[in-house]
OpenMM code with the backbone's topology and positions (N, CA, C; nanometers):
from openmm import Vec3, app, unit

residues = "MET ILE HIS LEU GLN SER LEU THR LEU ARG PRO PHE LEU GLU SER ASP ILE ASN ASP PHE PRO PHE THR VAL PRO ILE ILE HIS SER LEU GLN GLU ILE LYS PHE THR SER PRO VAL THR PHE PHE VAL GLY GLU ASN".split()
positions = [
    Vec3(1.9188, 0.7906, -0.3400),
    Vec3(1.8830, 0.6470, -0.3523),
    Vec3(1.7570, 0.6134, -0.2700),
    Vec3(1.6730, 0.5361, -0.3274),
    Vec3(1.5473, 0.4967, -0.2555),
    Vec3(1.5823, 0.3669, -0.1699),
    Vec3(1.5344, 0.3628, -0.0496),
    Vec3(1.5484, 0.2508, 0.0319),
    Vec3(1.4147, 0.1884, 0.0676),
    Vec3(1.3985, 0.0686, 0.0189),
    Vec3(1.2734, 0.0011, 0.0268),
    Vec3(1.2770, -0.0799, 0.1626),
    Vec3(1.1874, -0.0632, 0.2523),
    Vec3(1.1868, -0.1357, 0.3757),
    Vec3(1.0891, -0.2443, 0.3783),
    Vec3(0.9771, -0.2375, 0.3036),
    Vec3(0.8865, -0.3460, 0.3004),
    Vec3(0.7973, -0.3360, 0.1708),
    Vec3(0.7345, -0.4491, 0.1447),
    Vec3(0.6425, -0.4595, 0.0253),
    Vec3(0.5126, -0.5211, 0.0609),
    Vec3(0.4094, -0.4519, 0.0315),
    Vec3(0.2789, -0.5024, 0.0512),
    Vec3(0.2089, -0.5198, -0.0856),
    Vec3(0.1563, -0.6413, -0.1123),
    Vec3(0.0983, -0.6744, -0.2416),
    Vec3(-0.0600, -0.6869, -0.2188),
    Vec3(-0.1251, -0.5951, -0.2851),
    Vec3(-0.2769, -0.5967, -0.2737),
    Vec3(-0.3326, -0.5911, -0.4167),
    Vec3(-0.4491, -0.6547, -0.4349),
    Vec3(-0.5132, -0.6389, -0.5689),
    Vec3(-0.5693, -0.4995, -0.5949),
    Vec3(-0.5544, -0.4532, -0.7069),
    Vec3(-0.5997, -0.3104, -0.7414),
    Vec3(-0.7551, -0.3107, -0.7253),
    Vec3(-0.8187, -0.4095, -0.7854),
    Vec3(-0.9682, -0.4209, -0.7801),
    Vec3(-1.0055, -0.5500, -0.7067),
    Vec3(-1.1229, -0.5526, -0.6530),
    Vec3(-1.1739, -0.6804, -0.5849),
    Vec3(-1.1763, -0.7864, -0.6725),
    Vec3(-1.2109, -0.7717, -0.8073),
    Vec3(-1.2069, -0.8757, -0.9018),
    Vec3(-1.0621, -0.9396, -0.9364),
    Vec3(-0.9653, -0.8663, -0.9018),
    Vec3(-0.8249, -0.9097, -0.9291),
    Vec3(-0.7853, -1.0318, -0.8433),
    Vec3(-0.8505, -1.0581, -0.7381),
    Vec3(-0.8181, -1.1728, -0.6596),
    Vec3(-0.8259, -1.2987, -0.7273),
    Vec3(-0.9178, -1.3042, -0.8397),
    Vec3(-0.9298, -1.4263, -0.9145),
    Vec3(-0.8436, -1.4325, -1.0387),
    Vec3(-0.7516, -1.3406, -1.0509),
    Vec3(-0.6558, -1.3373, -1.1658),
    Vec3(-0.5162, -1.3552, -1.1085),
    Vec3(-0.4271, -1.3954, -1.2065),
    Vec3(-0.2894, -1.4154, -1.1759),
    Vec3(-0.2226, -1.2788, -1.1414),
    Vec3(-0.1398, -1.2646, -1.0448),
    Vec3(-0.0753, -1.3700, -0.9723),
    Vec3(-0.1368, -1.3991, -0.8424),
    Vec3(-0.2529, -1.3363, -0.8098),
    Vec3(-0.3223, -1.3608, -0.6875),
    Vec3(-0.3855, -1.5029, -0.6699),
    Vec3(-0.3919, -1.5735, -0.7715),
    Vec3(-0.4379, -1.7142, -0.7656),
    Vec3(-0.3339, -1.8092, -0.7292),
    Vec3(-0.2052, -1.7697, -0.7292),
    Vec3(-0.0889, -1.8528, -0.6851),
    Vec3(-0.0956, -1.8546, -0.5261),
    Vec3(-0.1085, -1.9785, -0.4635),
    Vec3(-0.1223, -1.9818, -0.3289),
    Vec3(-0.0261, -1.8942, -0.2332),
    Vec3(0.0962, -1.8983, -0.2783),
    Vec3(0.1940, -1.8222, -0.1861),
    Vec3(0.1721, -1.6764, -0.2011),
    Vec3(0.1245, -1.6214, -0.3169),
    Vec3(0.0982, -1.4807, -0.3341),
    Vec3(-0.0301, -1.4512, -0.2708),
    Vec3(-0.1232, -1.5425, -0.2862),
    Vec3(-0.2608, -1.5264, -0.2223),
    Vec3(-0.2511, -1.5006, -0.0648),
    Vec3(-0.1654, -1.5755, -0.0083),
    Vec3(-0.1499, -1.5676, 0.1382),
    Vec3(-0.0503, -1.4620, 0.1876),
    Vec3(0.0136, -1.3946, 0.0906),
    Vec3(0.1197, -1.3028, 0.1228),
    Vec3(0.0464, -1.1714, 0.1735),
    Vec3(0.1047, -1.1160, 0.2808),
    Vec3(0.0582, -0.9949, 0.3374),
    Vec3(0.1566, -0.8848, 0.3202),
    Vec3(0.2814, -0.9089, 0.3700),
    Vec3(0.3928, -0.8112, 0.3656),
    Vec3(0.5261, -0.8800, 0.3618),
    Vec3(0.6154, -0.8277, 0.2843),
    Vec3(0.7569, -0.8794, 0.2883),
    Vec3(0.8368, -0.7609, 0.3469),
    Vec3(0.9096, -0.7898, 0.4567),
    Vec3(1.0034, -0.6959, 0.5168),
    Vec3(1.1437, -0.7222, 0.4708),
    Vec3(1.2061, -0.6178, 0.4245),
    Vec3(1.3482, -0.6362, 0.3792),
    Vec3(1.4386, -0.5794, 0.5023),
    Vec3(1.5201, -0.6855, 0.5468),
    Vec3(1.6051, -0.6544, 0.6668),
    Vec3(1.7528, -0.6434, 0.6288),
    Vec3(1.7809, -0.6675, 0.4934),
    Vec3(1.9099, -0.6512, 0.4354),
    Vec3(1.9008, -0.6012, 0.2988),
    Vec3(2.0076, -0.5512, 0.2371),
    Vec3(1.9920, -0.4938, 0.1024),
    Vec3(1.9515, -0.5951, -0.0049),
    Vec3(1.8637, -0.5541, -0.1017),
    Vec3(1.8135, -0.6413, -0.2053),
    Vec3(1.8284, -0.5567, -0.3376),
    Vec3(1.8684, -0.6311, -0.4448),
    Vec3(1.8855, -0.5707, -0.5687),
    Vec3(1.7646, -0.6215, -0.6661),
    Vec3(1.7051, -0.5269, -0.7298),
    Vec3(1.5943, -0.5592, -0.8240),
    Vec3(1.6417, -0.5287, -0.9674),
    Vec3(1.6408, -0.6208, -1.0551),
    Vec3(1.6625, -0.6044, -1.1910),
    Vec3(1.5293, -0.5807, -1.2633),
    Vec3(1.5093, -0.4685, -1.3235),
    Vec3(1.3852, -0.4296, -1.3904),
    Vec3(1.4040, -0.4074, -1.5312),
    Vec3(1.3153, -0.4699, -1.6240),
    Vec3(1.3272, -0.4405, -1.7672),
    Vec3(1.2495, -0.5386, -1.8416),
    Vec3(1.2602, -0.5366, -1.9717),
    Vec3(1.1762, -0.6276, -2.0579),
    Vec3(1.2461, -0.7595, -2.0598),
    Vec3(1.1622, -0.8677, -2.0543),
    Vec3(1.2085, -1.0115, -2.0685),
    Vec3(1.2488, -1.0379, -2.2050),
] * unit.nanometer
topology = app.Topology()
chain = topology.addChain("A")
for resn in residues:
    res = topology.addResidue(resn, chain)
    for name in ("N", "CA", "C"):
        topology.addAtom(name, app.Element.getBySymbol(name[0]), res)
């Protein structure tokens, strides 16, 4: 089982900072999310 301790969100390219989701203010200011308790991610097609 993989245990995720933190998440860092960075644009892949410098030009990506002008594209979604990096234009959303809360995402733009986000540096790192630390997980101090278990989190469940549901992944799949919408």
